[in-house]
C-alpha positions, -999 to +999 in steps of 0.1 A: -566-427+034-545-399+050-565-402+082-560-440+082-523-436+077-521-411+105-538-435+129-515-463+120-485-440+123-495-431+158-501-467+167-467-478+153-449-451+174-469-460+205-463-498+203-427-493+194-420-472+225-439-496+247-420-525+232-386-508+238-395-502+274-406-538+279-374-551+262-352-531+285-373-539+316-371-577+311-335-575+302-326-557+334-354-571+355-331-587+381-316-553+389-347-531+387-357-515+420-390-529+435-410-497+428-398-495+392-408-532+387-443-521+394-440-495+367-426-521+343-456-544+349-479-514+344-463-509+310-469-545+302-505-543+312-508-511+291-493-529+261-518-557+264-548-534+268-537-513+238-535-544+217-570-555+227-584-519+222-567-517+187-582-551+178-617-540+188-612-507+169-602-525+137-632-548+140-655-518+144-663-527+180-667-499+206-636-503+228-643-475+253-656-498+280-620-511+283-607-477+294-635-474+320-621-504+339-584-499+330-583-464+344-590-479+379-564-506+374-539-480+362-544-458+393-540-489+415-507-496+399-496-460+404-507-461+440-488-493+447-458-477+430-459-445+451-465-464+483-431-480+477-413-447+474-432-423+497-419-426+532-446-409+553-470-436+567-500-412+568-496-404+531-493-440+522-526-447+540-542-418+522-531-432+489-550-465+497-581-446+507-580-424+476-578-455+453-609-470+470-629-438+467-618-434+431-630-469+422-664-460+437-666-427+419-657-444+386-685-469+392-710-441+398-699-424+366-704-456+346-739-458+360-748-421+355-730-394+335-705-414+315-717-449+307-693-476+294-701-468+258-687-433+262-652-420+268-643-418+305-629-383+305-640-374+340-624-405+355-592-399+336-591-363+348-595-374+385-568-401+379-544-375+365-550-352+394-543-379+419-512-392+402-498-357+399-504-351+436-486-383+445-457-374+422-453-340+437-454-355+472-426-378+462-405-350+449-411-329+480-398-357+501-368-361+478-359-324+481-366-322+518-346-353+527-319-349+500-323-386+494-303-386+461-270-369+455-273-367+417-311-368+409-308-370+371-289-403+374-318-419+394-341-442+374-371-432+396-365-395+388-370-400+351-401-421+354-418-398+379-408-366+360-423-380+328-454-390+347-459-355+361-455-340+326-480-364+311-505-363+340-507-325+343-509-321+305-536-349+302-556-333+330-561-300+312-564-316+277-592-339+289-611-310+303-608-290+271-613-320+248-648-328+258-659-292+249-638-292+217-653-325+204-688-310+206-680-275+193-648-274+174-636-307+158-604-292+142-593-280+177-602-314+191-579-331+166-550-308+175-556-315+212-555-352+204-521-349+187-508-330+217-521-357+240-502-383+219-470-363+221-473-361+258-477-399+260-446-402+238-426-379+261-437-401+291-426-432+273-392-417+264-386-406+300-395-441+311-370-456+286-343-433+300-352-444+335-348-481+327-316-475+308-301-460+340-308-491+360-275-507+370-264-537+390-257-514+420-293-499+420-311-506+452 
């Protein structure tokens, strides 16, 4: 019973944070910058996918195949997002190529080492590495070009900062998790909770970002 309550407690927090983000996003949609709109629609897609995955889980149906496909969709959203805010043309082209290669790699993984009935940890790790790289490139351009006078007042800063924290943490956790699940279940459970906390941090940073959106935002 305690384990069931813990699962529901996590889902309640997760869906509550996603719901708050979506409520703010749609309330301020007319004033949200184009790049951040992409982030908003990604949150909407995540919300729908999480509902479907939770429904399958309740019905006792393996829902892992959903994440095999959604990880590709998720990276495509992030790539579109960063193409909007990264200025260097060569890097924007590289982002497109990276998404195409990533999709092929995920397909190979599904046919070989990680079938759709298993958790796509390798694909998620690669996605996290790519997203972290794109985020660091954005911040490098921001610092070099001094694009923003007060960085912490910029909605994009909060979203990308939260994304970096989550992606880097998730990258290392996914790598350790696969080993821990097989060899040390208590450690795996602790890592899972850390992963959930990282996702909550990302959601909270995203909420702050959307709250900072004003009519004057361009």
